[in-house]
C-alpha positions in Angstrom: 121.0 91.8 107.4 124.4 91.8 107.6 124.6 89.4 104.5 122.2 92.1 102.7 124.7 94.9 103.2 127.5 92.3 101.9 125.2 91.9 99.0 124.3 95.4 97.9 127.1 96.5 99.0 129.3 94.3 95.6 125.6 94.5 93.7 123.8 97.4 94.4 123.7 99.7 90.4 122.0 96.3 89.2 119.5 95.4 91.6 118.3 98.9 92.1 117.7 99.0 88.8 115.4 95.8 89.4 113.8 98.0 92.0 113.5 101.0 89.9 111.4 98.7 87.3 109.6 97.8 90.1 108.6 101.1 91.6 107.4 102.7 88.0 105.2 100.0 87.8 102.8 101.7 89.8 101.9 104.0 86.9 100.1 100.5 85.7 98.7 98.8 88.8 95.7 98.9 90.2 96.1 100.8 93.8 96.9 104.0 91.4 94.7 103.3 88.5 91.8 103.5 91.4 92.8 107.1 92.4 91.4 108.7 89.1 88.3 106.0 88.9 85.2 108.3 91.2 87.1 111.5 88.5 86.8 108.7 85.4 83.1 108.1 86.0 82.0 111.5 86.1 83.5 112.6 83.1 82.1 109.9 81.1 78.7 109.1 83.4 79.3 106.1 83.6 78.3 104.0 87.1 80.8 102.0 89.5 79.9 98.9 87.7 80.8 100.3 84.0 84.2 100.7 85.4 85.0 98.0 86.4 83.8 95.9 83.5 86.1 98.2 81.7 88.6 98.1 83.4 88.0 94.0 83.7 88.4 93.9 80.1 91.7 95.9 78.9 92.8 94.1 81.7 92.3 90.8 80.1 92.7 92.2 77.0 96.8 93.1 78.4 96.6 89.5 79.1 96.7 88.5 76.1 99.0 90.5 74.7 101.7 89.6 76.8 102.0 86.5 75.6 103.0 87.9 72.2 105.5 90.7 74.1 107.1 88.9 77.4 109.3 86.9 75.3 111.4 89.6 74.4 113.6 89.9 77.8 114.9 86.4 76.6 116.5 87.9 73.4 116.4 91.6 73.1 118.7 94.1 75.5 117.2 95.0 78.7 117.8 98.3 77.5 116.0 98.4 74.7 113.4 96.4 75.9 112.8 98.4 78.7 113.5 101.9 76.9 110.4 100.1 74.5 107.7 99.5 77.8 108.5 102.8 79.7 107.6 104.9 76.3 104.5 102.8 76.1 103.4 103.5 79.5 103.8 107.1 78.9 102.2 107.3 76.0 99.4 105.7 77.3 99.1 107.8 80.3 99.0 110.9 78.4 96.5 109.6 76.5 94.2 108.8 78.9 95.1 112.8 80.4 93.6 113.2 76.3 90.5 111.3 76.7 87.5 113.1 75.5 85.9 109.6 74.3 85.4 106.3 75.8 87.5 104.5 72.8 91.0 106.4 74.2 89.6 105.5 77.4 90.0 101.8 77.0 93.6 102.2 74.8 94.9 103.7 78.1 94.1 101.6 80.2 95.6 98.6 78.0 99.3 100.1 77.4 98.4 101.1 81.4 98.0 98.0 82.7 100.1 96.3 79.7 103.5 98.5 81.0 103.2 99.0 84.0 101.7 95.7 85.9 102.2 93.6 83.7 105.9 94.1 81.2 108.1 96.3 83.7 107.2 93.8 85.9 107.8 90.9 84.5 111.4 92.9 83.0 112.9 93.5 86.3 111.8 90.2 88.2 113.3 88.2 84.9 116.8 89.8 84.3 117.1 90.0 88.5 116.5 85.7 87.6 119.1 85.4 85.0 121.9 87.3 86.4 122.0 85.9 89.5 121.8 82.4 90.7 123.0 81.3 94.8 121.6 85.4 95.2 118.6 84.9 93.2 116.5 85.1 96.7 117.7 88.5 98.4 118.6 90.3 94.7 114.9 89.2 93.6 114.0 90.4 96.8 115.1 94.1 96.9 113.9 94.4 93.2 110.6 93.7 94.9 110.3 96.5 97.5 110.0 99.1 94.0 106.8 98.3 94.7 105.8 99.1 98.9 108.1 102.6 97.3 105.5 102.7 94.7 102.8 102.5 97.3 103.7 104.7 99.5 104.9 107.2 97.4 102.9 107.5 94.5 98.8 107.8 96.1 100.0 111.3 97.8 101.5 112.5 94.4 98.6 111.9 92.8 96.0 112.1 94.4 96.9 115.6 95.5 97.6 116.5 91.9 93.9 115.8 91.7 93.3 117.7 94.3 94.9 120.7 92.9 94.6 120.2 89.4 92.0 118.5 87.5 92.7 114.5 86.7 93.5 114.7 83.4 96.7 117.1 84.8 97.6 113.8 86.7 97.7 111.5 84.3 99.7 113.1 82.4 102.1 114.7 84.7 102.9 110.9 84.8 103.7 110.2 81.5 105.9 113.1 81.5 108.1 111.4 84.2 108.2 108.3 82.6 109.1 110.3 80.1 112.0 112.2 81.6 113.5 109.0 83.3 114.6 107.8 80.1 117.4 110.2 80.5 119.0 108.4 83.4 118.3 104.8 81.5 120.3 106.4 78.2 123.3 106.4 80.4 122.1 104.0 82.3 124.6 100.2 81.8 123.0 96.9 81.4 125.2 94.7 79.3 125.9 92.9 82.4 122.5 91.3 81.7 122.1 91.3 77.9 124.8 88.1 78.7 122.9 85.8 78.6 120.2 86.6 75.6 119.2 83.8 73.5 121.9 83.6 70.0 118.3 82.3 68.0 116.7 85.5 67.5 113.0 86.1 68.0 111.3 83.0 68.0 108.8 82.4 65.6 104.9 81.8 66.5 104.8 78.6 65.7 107.8 78.3 68.4 106.4 80.2 70.7 102.3 78.4 70.0 104.3 75.0 70.8 106.8 76.2 73.8 103.4 77.9 75.6 101.5 74.9 74.9 103.8 72.7 77.0 104.6 75.0 78.9 101.0 75.4 79.9 100.6 71.2 79.7 102.6 70.7 81.9 102.6 69.4 85.0 104.3 72.1 87.3 101.8 74.9 85.7 99.6 72.6 87.1 100.8 73.0 90.8 102.7 76.1 90.4 100.0 78.9 88.7 97.1 78.0 90.6 98.8 79.4 93.5 99.8 82.6 91.3 96.0 83.3 90.9 95.1 83.4 94.3 97.1 85.2 95.3 95.7 87.7 92.4 92.7 87.1 92.7 92.3 87.4 96.3 94.5 90.4 97.6 93.3 92.8 94.3 89.7 91.4 95.5 90.0 92.2 98.4 91.9 95.3 98.9 89.4 97.4 95.4 86.5 96.5 97.8 87.4 96.6 101.0 85.9 99.5 102.7 83.2 98.4 101.4 83.8 95.1 103.5 85.1 97.8 106.4 81.4 99.9 106.3 79.4 96.0 106.6 81.7 95.4 109.3 80.7 99.1 111.0 84.6 99.4 111.3 86.6 102.7 111.6 87.2 103.6 107.7 89.7 105.8 109.6 92.1 103.0 111.8 91.7 100.7 109.5 93.6 103.0 106.6 95.9 103.4 109.8 96.6 99.6 110.0 98.2 99.6 106.8 101.1 101.2 107.5 101.5 97.6 110.0 100.5 95.8 107.0 103.2 97.8 104.9 106.6 96.8 107.6 105.2 93.0 107.2 105.3 92.8 103.9 108.8 94.5 104.2 110.2 92.8 106.4 108.9 89.0 105.0 110.4 90.5 101.5 113.7 90.7 102.5 113.7 87.3 105.5 112.0 86.4 102.5 115.1 86.0 100.1 117.5 85.4 102.2 115.3 82.5 103.3 115.5 81.5 99.6 118.5 81.9 99.4 119.0 79.5 102.3 116.7 76.4 101.9 115.3 77.0 98.0 111.7 78.3 96.9 110.9 75.1 96.1 110.6 74.6 99.7 109.8 77.8 99.9 106.6 77.6 98.0 104.6 74.7 100.2 104.5 77.3 102.3 104.4 81.2 102.2 99.9 81.3 100.7 99.2 79.3 104.3 100.0 83.3 106.6 97.5 85.1 104.3 95.0 81.9 104.2 94.7 82.2 108.1 94.2 85.1 108.3 91.8 85.5 106.4 89.1 83.4 109.1 89.8 86.4 111.9 89.0 88.9 108.8 85.1 87.1 107.7 84.6 86.4 112.2 85.5 88.8 113.9 84.0 92.0 115.6 86.7 93.2 116.9 88.8 95.7 113.7 91.8 93.6 115.0 90.3 91.2 112.8 91.0 93.4 110.3 94.8 94.2 111.9 95.8 90.2 111.9 94.5 90.1 108.5 96.6 92.8 107.0 99.3 91.2 108.9 99.3 88.2 107.5 98.6 89.2 104.3 101.4 91.2 104.4 104.1 87.9 105.9 102.4 86.7 102.1 102.4 89.8 100.2 106.2 90.2 100.4 107.3 86.5 100.5 105.3 86.1 96.8 107.3 88.2 94.5 110.1 86.5 94.9 109.3 83.0 95.6 107.3 82.9 92.4 110.0 84.1 90.8 112.4 82.4 91.8 110.7 79.0 91.6 110.0 78.7 88.3 113.3 79.7 87.7 114.4 76.6 89.3 111.9 74.3 88.3 112.3 75.7 84.6 115.3 76.7 84.0 116.8 81.0 82.6 117.4 79.7 78.6 113.7 80.7 77.9 112.6 82.7 81.5 111.1 85.4 79.6 108.9 83.2 77.3 107.8 80.9 80.3 107.2 83.5 82.6 105.1 85.8 80.3 102.7 83.1 80.6 102.5 82.9 84.4 102.1 86.6 84.0 99.1 85.9 82.3 97.0 84.4 84.5 98.2 87.1 87.4 97.4 89.6 85.2 94.1 88.1 84.5 93.3 87.5 87.9 94.3 90.9 88.9 90.7 91.1 86.2 88.3 89.1 87.7 88.8 88.7 90.8 86.7 92.5 91.2 84.7 91.5 88.9 83.6 88.1 90.6 83.9 89.1 93.5 81.3 92.2 93.4 78.7 90.3 91.6 79.1 88.0 94.7 78.3 90.9 96.4 75.3 92.3 94.6 73.5 89.5 94.9 73.9 89.8 98.7 76.1 87.2 99.4 76.9 88.6 103.0 81.1 89.6 104.0 81.6 86.5 106.1 80.0 83.9 103.3 82.7 85.9 101.0 86.0 85.7 102.6 85.3 81.9 103.6 84.7 81.3 100.1 87.6 82.8 99.3 89.8 80.7 102.9 89.0 77.5 101.2 89.9 78.0 97.4 92.9 79.6 98.9 93.5 76.0 101.1 92.9 73.7 98.4 95.9 75.7 95.9 97.7 75.1 98.9 97.7 72.0 99.8 97.3 71.4 95.3 100.9 73.3 96.5 102.5 70.8 98.2 102.5 68.7 95.1 106.0 70.5 94.4 107.8 67.6 96.2 107.3 65.3 93.3 109.3 67.4 90.7 112.9 67.4 90.7 114.9 70.9 89.5 115.9 71.5 86.3 120.4 71.7 86.3 121.6 75.1 86.6 122.2 75.9 82.7 125.6 76.7 81.6 124.9 79.7 80.0 124.0 81.3 83.5 126.5 84.2 85.1 128.0 83.7 87.9 127.7 87.0 89.8 130.6 89.0 91.9 
């Protein structure tokens, strides 16, 4: 941990900004929005399945919109892009609180998914990748810790507000809290993140479409995208229906819930370790193996009768999830370079967000068809194993040379 101490001693202010963005992204993440679901279902007199379909549609819409705005971090000042995103997320949360017609529910969820899970995470990971070269892994891993902190803090706060007041009040308070952050942002110096902005300005629609086409039809995308997709798909699907699976196994929900502490610890430890490993041996090499722990963890989760199977899964899933944020972003920077990092990463983010919509939808469909828990896990294991094999192809790819405009960190 000494290397992290030395790194943070010099770069704490810069990486703390990245950490804060991932922390605030919680307001658009599934784990927090799910707390509103029981009350929303009652308020709009719809079924859980109907809300699931609405949520999936809104997430898909957000993933598509991501392509039209994700590139802005390449050519707009970090403070301006961040302020706009935070304002939109705050407004979306407030709209959720004042949603008395289902149309407003759609608008609110699209905004929360786009600006929270999508853009705030995207801005954080992109500017950290651009600003740091030698210590990119450590910078990304520290920034990623904001996710874990958000998972630990916000559910307790939001659940308490819902319990003592109302779900609408909780949504409005969330929006107001985000607006208050703008006061801090106004006095935060982010000029260092703007030194490598593109001098070409906003790309034309034709130029963007050409860039996106080149990314999607490139061999590198076919190697790298499936890994991001399968992780988002599997993680969201399992955690969305985890208590359905726990009930199916006859396990104690209370004991299972306590295991999440161990999951969080594993994720925290391997987020830090993953950052160090990326800096030492490269993200390209890490990319070949980081999915394997979670892939293995699906087997005891599926076939062990003891709840120890769930514990093993959560530990192994924590290992993969901890390394994932750092590895996925670092390997994009290594393979593509950083010149158009925002535009390129927005394509990957779009597919990641899309996977979080399709995971619960498809797995929910399998549950409705009566497919057993063990078979569902086995299907996910097989799909992930194929992706792991596909990841090995990255050994054939020659990384880009660092862009001459890259900034050397202190």
